[in-house]
Each structure stands twice: as C-alpha cells, then as structure tokens.
C-alpha positions as CSV (number, residue, x, y, z in Angstrom):
1,X,19.5,-24.9,-27.0
2,X,17.8,-28.2,-27.3
3,X,15.5,-27.9,-24.3
4,X,12.3,-26.5,-25.9
5,X,10.7,-25.0,-22.4
6,X,14.0,-23.6,-21.4
7,X,14.4,-22.1,-25.0
8,X,11.0,-20.5,-24.8
9,X,11.6,-19.0,-21.6
10,X,14.8,-17.4,-22.7
11,X,13.1,-16.0,-25.8
12,X,9.9,-14.8,-23.7
13,X,12.6,-12.9,-21.6
14,X,14.2,-11.5,-24.8
15,X,10.9,-10.4,-26.0
16,X,9.7,-8.7,-22.7
17,X,12.6,-6.1,-23.3
18,X,10.9,-3.2,-24.9
19,X,12.1,-3.2,-28.6
20,X,11.9,-5.2,-31.7
21,X,14.2,-8.3,-32.3
22,X,15.2,-9.1,-36.0
23,X,14.4,-13.1,-36.1
24,X,18.5,-13.5,-37.1
25,X,19.3,-12.0,-33.9
26,X,17.1,-14.3,-31.9
27,X,18.4,-17.2,-33.6
28,X,22.1,-16.3,-32.8
29,X,21.0,-15.1,-29.3
30,X,19.5,-18.6,-28.8
31,X,21.7,-20.6,-31.2
32,X,18.9,-22.0,-33.0
33,X,17.7,-21.8,-37.1
34,X,15.4,-18.8,-37.8
35,X,13.1,-21.7,-38.6
36,X,13.1,-22.7,-34.9
37,X,12.7,-19.4,-33.7
38,X,9.2,-19.3,-36.4
39,X,8.0,-22.1,-34.4
40,X,8.6,-20.8,-31.1
41,X,6.8,-17.6,-31.7
42,X,3.9,-19.4,-32.5
43,X,3.9,-21.5,-29.5
44,X,4.1,-18.1,-27.5
45,X,1.1,-17.3,-29.4
46,X,-0.8,-20.3,-28.8
47,X,0.0,-19.4,-25.1
48,X,-1.6,-16.0,-25.2
49,X,1.3,-14.2,-25.5
50,X,1.0,-11.1,-28.5
51,X,3.9,-11.3,-30.3
52,X,3.8,-8.9,-33.3
53,X,6.0,-9.6,-36.7
54,X,7.2,-6.9,-39.0
55,X,7.6,-7.4,-42.5
56,X,10.3,-6.7,-44.7
57,X,14.1,-8.1,-45.6
58,X,15.6,-8.7,-42.3
59,X,12.0,-8.9,-40.2
60,X,11.5,-8.6,-36.6
61,X,9.5,-9.7,-33.7
62,X,8.4,-7.5,-30.3
63,X,5.9,-8.2,-27.7
64,X,3.0,-5.8,-27.6
65,X,0.0,-5.0,-25.3
66,X,-2.6,-7.5,-25.6
67,X,-6.2,-8.3,-23.6
68,X,-4.8,-9.9,-20.8
69,X,-1.6,-9.1,-18.5
70,X,0.8,-12.3,-19.4
71,X,3.5,-13.7,-16.7
72,X,6.4,-11.5,-16.7
73,X,9.7,-12.9,-16.3
74,X,11.9,-10.7,-14.2
75,X,15.7,-10.6,-13.6
76,X,17.5,-10.3,-10.3
77,X,18.0,-6.5,-10.5
78,X,14.7,-5.9,-11.6
79,X,12.7,-8.4,-9.2
80,X,15.0,-7.1,-6.1
81,X,13.8,-3.1,-7.2
82,X,9.9,-4.1,-7.7
83,X,10.0,-6.2,-4.2
84,X,11.8,-3.1,-2.5
85,X,9.2,-0.7,-4.0
86,X,6.3,-2.5,-3.2
87,X,7.7,-3.6,0.4
88,X,8.3,0.3,1.1
89,X,4.7,1.4,0.0
90,X,3.0,-1.5,1.7
91,X,4.9,-1.2,4.7
92,X,4.3,2.5,5.3
93,X,0.7,2.5,4.2
94,X,1.4,5.2,1.8
95,X,-1.9,6.7,0.2
96,X,-2.9,5.1,-3.1
97,X,-1.2,1.9,-2.2
98,X,-4.1,-0.8,-1.8
99,X,-4.4,-4.5,-1.5
100,X,-3.4,-5.2,-5.0
101,X,0.0,-4.2,-4.2
102,X,0.1,-6.3,-1.3
103,X,-1.1,-9.3,-3.2
104,X,1.4,-8.5,-6.0
105,X,4.2,-8.3,-3.3
106,X,3.2,-11.7,-1.7
107,X,3.1,-13.6,-5.2
108,X,6.4,-12.0,-5.6
109,X,8.1,-12.7,-2.5
110,X,6.8,-16.4,-2.5
111,X,9.0,-17.2,-5.6
112,X,12.0,-15.0,-4.9
113,X,15.1,-17.2,-4.5
114,X,16.5,-16.8,-1.0
115,X,19.6,-15.0,-2.3
116,X,17.4,-12.0,-3.6
117,X,14.8,-12.4,-0.3
118,X,18.2,-11.7,1.4
119,X,19.1,-8.5,-0.9
120,X,15.2,-7.3,-0.6
121,X,15.4,-7.4,3.1
122,X,19.1,-5.8,3.4
123,X,17.8,-2.7,1.4
124,X,14.7,-2.5,3.2
125,X,16.5,-2.3,6.5
126,X,18.9,0.1,5.6
127,X,16.5,2.7,4.5
128,X,14.5,5.0,6.8
129,X,10.9,6.1,5.8
130,X,9.7,9.8,6.3
131,X,6.4,8.9,8.3
132,X,3.9,10.6,10.6
133,X,6.0,9.3,13.4
134,X,3.1,7.4,15.2
135,X,4.5,4.2,15.3
136,X,1.9,2.8,12.9
137,X,4.5,1.5,10.5
138,X,4.1,-2.0,9.8
139,X,6.7,-5.0,8.6
140,X,5.8,-6.0,5.0
141,X,5.9,-9.5,5.8
142,X,3.1,-9.1,8.1
143,X,1.1,-7.7,5.3
144,X,2.0,-10.1,2.7
145,X,1.2,-12.9,5.4
146,X,-2.5,-11.8,5.8
147,X,-2.8,-11.0,2.3
148,X,-1.8,-14.6,1.2
149,X,-4.2,-15.9,3.9
150,X,-6.8,-14.3,3.1
151,X,-6.2,-15.2,-0.7
152,X,-6.0,-19.2,-0.1
153,X,-8.9,-18.7,2.7
154,X,-6.7,-20.1,5.3
155,X,-7.1,-19.5,9.1
156,X,-4.7,-17.2,11.1
157,X,-3.2,-17.4,14.4
158,X,-1.7,-13.7,15.7
159,X,-1.0,-11.8,19.0
160,X,-3.0,-8.6,18.9
161,X,-2.4,-5.1,21.0
162,X,-5.5,-3.1,21.2
163,X,-6.0,0.4,21.7
164,X,-5.2,0.5,25.7
165,X,-2.2,-1.9,25.6
166,X,-4.2,-5.1,26.2
167,X,-2.5,-8.3,24.4
168,X,-4.4,-11.5,23.4
169,X,-4.3,-14.3,21.0
170,X,-6.6,-14.3,18.1
171,X,-7.3,-17.2,15.6
172,X,-9.4,-15.7,12.8
173,X,-10.9,-16.3,9.2
174,X,-9.3,-13.1,7.2
175,X,-11.5,-11.9,4.9
176,X,-9.7,-8.6,3.3
177,X,-7.3,-6.0,3.9
178,X,-8.4,-2.4,3.8
179,X,-6.1,0.5,3.1
180,X,-7.3,3.8,4.4
181,X,-4.3,5.8,3.4
182,X,-2.8,6.2,6.6
183,X,-3.1,2.7,8.1
184,X,-4.0,-0.9,6.8
185,X,-6.8,-2.8,8.7
186,X,-7.7,-6.6,8.4
187,X,-11.3,-7.6,8.5
188,X,-11.8,-10.8,9.6
189,X,-14.2,-13.6,11.5
190,X,-13.1,-14.3,15.1
191,X,-13.4,-18.0,15.6
192,X,-13.1,-17.6,19.6
193,X,-15.4,-14.5,19.8
194,X,-17.7,-15.9,16.9
195,X,-18.1,-12.6,15.4
196,X,-16.5,-10.0,12.9
197,X,-13.7,-7.7,13.9
198,X,-11.3,-5.0,12.6
199,X,-8.0,-5.5,13.1
200,X,-5.2,-2.6,12.9
201,X,-2.4,-4.5,11.2
202,X,0.4,-2.5,12.7
203,X,-0.9,-4.1,16.2
204,X,-0.8,-7.4,14.7
205,X,2.4,-9.7,15.8
206,X,3.5,-12.8,14.7
207,X,1.2,-13.7,12.2
208,X,1.1,-17.6,11.5
209,X,-1.1,-19.2,8.6
210,X,-2.2,-22.7,10.1
211,X,-3.2,-24.5,7.0
212,X,-6.6,-24.7,7.7
213,X,-9.2,-24.1,5.2
214,X,-12.2,-22.2,5.5
215,X,-15.4,-21.4,3.5
216,X,-15.9,-17.7,3.6
217,X,-18.7,-16.4,5.5
218,X,-21.2,-13.8,4.4
219,X,-19.7,-10.2,5.6
220,X,-22.1,-8.2,8.1
221,X,-24.2,-5.2,6.1
222,X,-23.9,-3.4,9.4
223,X,-20.6,-2.3,10.6
224,X,-18.7,-3.2,13.9
225,X,-15.8,-1.8,16.3
226,X,-12.9,-4.1,16.9
227,X,-14.7,-5.1,20.0
228,X,-18.3,-5.2,18.5
229,X,-20.5,-7.4,16.5
230,X,-22.2,-7.1,13.6
231,X,-25.6,-7.7,11.7
232,X,-26.3,-10.5,9.0
233,X,-26.4,-10.2,5.4
234,X,-23.7,-9.5,2.7
235,X,-21.4,-6.3,2.5
236,X,-17.9,-5.3,1.3
237,X,-15.0,-5.0,3.7
238,X,-14.4,-1.0,3.0
239,X,-17.9,-0.5,3.6
240,X,-17.9,-2.2,6.7
241,X,-14.7,-0.8,7.7
242,X,-15.9,2.7,7.5
243,X,-19.1,1.9,9.6
244,X,-16.5,0.4,12.3
245,X,-14.5,3.3,12.5
246,X,-17.5,5.6,12.6
247,X,-18.8,3.9,15.5
248,X,-15.2,3.8,17.1
249,X,-14.5,7.4,16.4
250,X,-16.4,10.7,16.2
251,X,-17.5,11.8,12.9
252,X,-16.0,15.2,11.7
253,X,-18.1,17.4,9.0
254,X,-15.6,19.5,7.3
255,X,-16.3,22.7,5.9
256,X,-13.1,24.3,4.8
257,X,-12.4,27.3,2.0
258,X,-9.3,27.4,0.5
259,X,-7.8,30.5,-1.5
260,X,-6.4,28.0,-4.5
261,X,-7.9,26.0,-7.5
262,X,-10.0,23.0,-6.7
263,X,-7.4,20.8,-8.9
264,X,-4.4,22.4,-6.7
265,X,-6.3,21.7,-3.6
266,X,-7.5,17.9,-4.7
267,X,-3.9,17.1,-5.7
268,X,-2.7,17.5,-2.4
269,X,-5.6,16.2,-0.2
270,X,-6.1,12.5,0.5
271,X,-8.4,11.3,-1.9
272,X,-11.0,9.7,0.8
273,X,-11.3,13.0,2.1
274,X,-13.4,13.9,-1.5
275,X,-13.2,16.3,-4.1
276,X,-13.5,20.4,-3.3
277,X,-15.8,22.3,-5.3
278,X,-14.9,25.8,-7.0
279,X,-16.1,28.6,-5.1
280,X,-15.4,32.1,-5.9
281,X,-12.5,33.6,-8.0
282,X,-9.8,31.2,-7.7
283,X,-10.8,29.4,-4.5
284,X,-12.9,26.3,-3.7
285,X,-14.5,24.8,-0.8
286,X,-14.3,21.4,0.8
287,X,-17.4,19.9,2.2
288,X,-16.8,16.3,3.7
289,X,-17.3,13.8,6.4
290,X,-14.2,11.6,8.0
291,X,-13.2,9.9,11.2
292,X,-10.0,11.1,11.2
293,X,-8.4,12.8,14.3
294,X,-8.1,16.3,14.7
295,X,-4.5,16.3,14.8
296,X,-4.0,14.6,11.4
297,X,-7.0,16.7,9.5
298,X,-5.1,19.9,10.7
299,X,-2.0,18.8,9.6
300,X,-3.2,17.6,6.2
301,X,-5.1,21.1,5.8
302,X,-1.9,22.9,6.6
303,X,0.1,20.9,3.7
304,X,-1.9,21.9,1.1
305,X,0.3,24.9,1.0
306,X,-2.3,27.9,0.5
307,X,-4.5,30.2,2.6
308,X,-7.4,28.4,4.2
309,X,-10.4,28.9,6.3
310,X,-12.4,26.3,8.6
311,X,-15.9,27.0,9.1
312,X,-16.7,23.9,10.6
313,X,-16.6,21.7,12.7
314,X,-16.0,23.5,16.1
315,X,-13.5,21.2,17.9
316,X,-11.2,21.9,14.6
317,X,-11.7,25.4,14.7
318,X,-10.4,25.6,18.3
319,X,-7.9,22.9,18.0
320,X,-6.3,25.0,15.0
321,X,-6.6,27.9,17.4
322,X,-4.6,26.3,19.9
323,X,-1.7,25.0,17.4
324,X,-1.8,28.1,15.8
325,X,-0.9,30.1,19.0
326,X,1.8,27.4,20.2
327,X,3.2,27.7,16.5
328,X,3.6,31.3,17.1
329,X,5.2,31.1,20.3
330,X,7.7,28.3,18.6
331,X,8.4,30.9,15.8
332,X,9.2,33.8,18.2
333,X,11.2,31.6,20.5
334,X,8.7,32.4,23.5
335,X,7.7,28.6,24.3
336,X,9.4,26.6,27.2
337,X,13.4,26.6,26.9
338,X,14.8,23.0,26.5
339,X,16.9,21.8,29.2
340,X,20.6,22.0,28.4
341,X,22.6,19.3,28.0
342,X,26.3,18.7,28.3
343,X,28.2,20.4,25.6
344,X,30.9,18.7,23.1
345,X,33.3,19.1,25.9
346,X,31.4,17.3,28.6
347,X,29.6,14.6,26.8
348,X,30.4,12.6,23.4
349,X,31.7,14.7,20.5
350,X,29.3,14.8,17.8
351,X,30.3,14.5,14.0
352,X,31.0,17.9,12.4
353,X,29.1,18.5,9.2
C-alpha cells in the first residue's frame, strides 16, 4: 500500500480495535515492511494519537487513552449502531441525554454516506419507543438541524405551533438547545419580535438553516416565557429556560416521604427534582421545587415502587386522592364499562396469539 494517507487511515482503524497488534501482523495486513509500520506509528504519534509500543521478541502496538479524544474511525455497522442509538435517545427526550449527544449526532449524520443514512432511517422508522404518550416525541433530524445551526451561528426559519394551536412562521438566531428530561427546548432570539424566546422543539416544524450568519447576542439574565421578553445582561440557557418555565407554570413545592433508602429513591427519580435526604429508619424525604405538571409528578412518584406519603403541596395531595380513587374503581371493575364493539364474526378477524 503505497498511498501514505490511505495507509495511515487503515492503520489507525486497526489500532482502534481494543487489542495489541504485533508489528509483523500490521505489516502483513498493510503489505508493507515493519520499518514502514514504525514510521507510520511515529506519524500517528505526531498527530496526537497515543500509540503505545511493547517490548519483546515480537513487539506490538496498541492505542491507549490520551489527554484528548482523538478522531474515531468507524466501520459501517458501528456507525449505524451509534447513529440509531443517538437518534433514539435524542428523539424521545430520554432523561440524561443532553445537548452534547445531539451535537455528536449532528456531526455523525453530516458525514454518513447516503447508503448508511438510509439504513439508519429504516431502523429508526421500524422501532416504536415506549414514551409518555403525550405526543412530545420529535424527529431527530429536527434536533440535529437546530443543533448544527446553533453551533454554526446560522439563522433558522421554521413553522411553530403554540400551546393554543396557533401556527406562525419564525426566523430566529438559535442560541442553545436545553433538555429538561421530558422535552427539548430551543432558546433563541426571535428576529421579527426583536426579543428572546423559548420554543418547545416538538412543536417546531420544517426547520431550515438559511445560511445567514450572525454574531451571538448576550442572553438576558431575567427569563421570559415563550411569548414574553427578558431583561438585559448575560446568562446561561438552562437558567433562562428555568425562569421562563416558572413564569409559564405555577411552581410546585414538593414535600414527600418515601419508605425506602435515599439511594433507592434517587435512582428512580428525575435528577432535576434533586436528591432525597435520609429520614428515619430506612426512609428518606424529598423537598424540592419544580414546574412540572401534577399528572407527571404523580406518575413519577408512583413509579419509584415503594410506599410514599405526600405532605405537600395541597393540589398534589388532592390529585393523588382523586387518582387513587379512580385506580381503585378500575381495579374493582366498578368504573364506566367500555362500549362493546363487533365480535370477530361481525368485524375483522384478529390474529390469534
């Protein structure tokens, strides 16, 4: 292999397999001399790749952890697997998947060959996620478009549907994407309204990067709702969004006791609710503030899978009482009976399992 750049890429791909490669085997695979392999290893080291050599009669090379993340070479199957995983996580706002994963997905999909991009789309479309069922799932391509525009400081155009169903066209300077664990939000400067806005990404449609570049504006310190302005100064996107959400929704001050260790409970609660503190023998207590809906908070508390007692707020206590009564009726078969549809002989015959 006389093409040095191509040979270096092939060598790097081999070294990124987690094993030690004898110099003779590398030379045989690349059809070059051991001396050429040694020179190529030196070239990779000069480029910042930490290649470690072992001594001995055979000798070998392996890529080790360095001070910085070097570029990775992925084969087709690896690239598809990573892209599908990132799209699944980012597209459904799984807790713990933040803007960094979306940036990684944007970079990966930008360089995927069309044949691999098609495979990723086919796999993605053939899977159905288990979500909260409120329609807040989003197309990962929307996320990557927004992330790329924010990173490249490029103006965006998109259609937006507000909470009351009103549809508008927006032109913005995207600042940051923020994940709350439930949803993704875009913090951006709305050019037509001459003010900062927050947009729920699941309500964004047909995003289009215009190609027009912009110089980032200082983010206001004071938050704003999706249709309200902010103050002046400099802040971060997460704080801005949190203040925006507090203005849009009433704050819930939670006081909940759990009949399980704090570690058990913390592992089953969203991180943004904070960490419970040990309280009594084997129990713990959560005191936190959030702007989530009563329905969502009640569901997350129930999913902790242990006994718990809500001391506040009163509206959450009332909602749990109502929900508990409804679930009790459902379990006893005392709720409203569903309307009977046609039997198999009257309608279509279902598959037998």
